[in-house]
N, C-alpha and C positions, 0 to 999 in steps of 0.2 A: 550512685548518682550518675544520671546520663546528662552530659553536657549538650546543649542545643546551640546550633549554629544559625546565623542569620542567612538570608538569601545569598549574600556575598561571601559565605563561608568565614565569618568572623564570629568568634565565641561571645555569647551573651554574658553580661555580668550584672552585678547588683552591688550597690553601696548602701551602707546603713545611714540614717539621718544623723547620728552622732556615735562617736566611739570614745569611751572614757575607760581607762585602765583595762580591766578584763571584761568589759561589758560592750555589746553592740546594741544601739537603740534603733528601733524602726517605729515611726509613727504613722498610723493609718487612721483616717477619718471615714470609715465605712460602716454600713449597717450590718453587713455580713462579711466576715473574713474567711477566705478560703486558703487552702494550702497551695498558694501560687508558686511560680518558679522563683520569684524574688524571695519569698520566705524560705523555701527549701534551700536555695543557694546560700543564703545568709546563715542558715542553720548549719549547713555543711562547713562553712567557714568558721563558725563558732566552735564546732566540734573539733575541727582539725587544728585550731589555735588554742584550744582548751579555754574558750571564753563563754559568756552567756549572752544569748540573744533575748532582748526584752522588747516585746512588741506592745506598744501603747495604743489602745483603741478606746472609743467612747463607751460609756456605761451601758448603752442600749445595744451594743454590737453583739451579734450572734456568731458563734463559731461553726463552721461546717463540720461535718462527720470526719472527713479525712484529717482536717486540721486538729481536731480533738484527739484523734489517735496519735498524731505526730507529737502533740504536746505530751501525752501520756507516756510515749516511748522514749522521749528525750527530755524529761523533766529537769535533768541536771544542766541542760544547756539551752532550753527554751522556756520562756515565761511569758504569759499574756497578762497584761496589767490594764484593767478597766478603770479609767478615770474621767 
């Protein structure tokens, strides 16, 4: 994982929308979900803390190719829920 710094050399970060026991929840209301820095950084946190990242998206949401690969590689720590 390559960490990105802002223009003023401050590390970027991401926070989940909710954190319950051993699960991190991220709620996205998008038509297409990509493997963004936010998703990858929260996945890194979930793996390092042995938690599960659950991304909640609308039923009509499409997953990008890189995100689908990321889900397949990390299925024990990343779950996409369409509701």
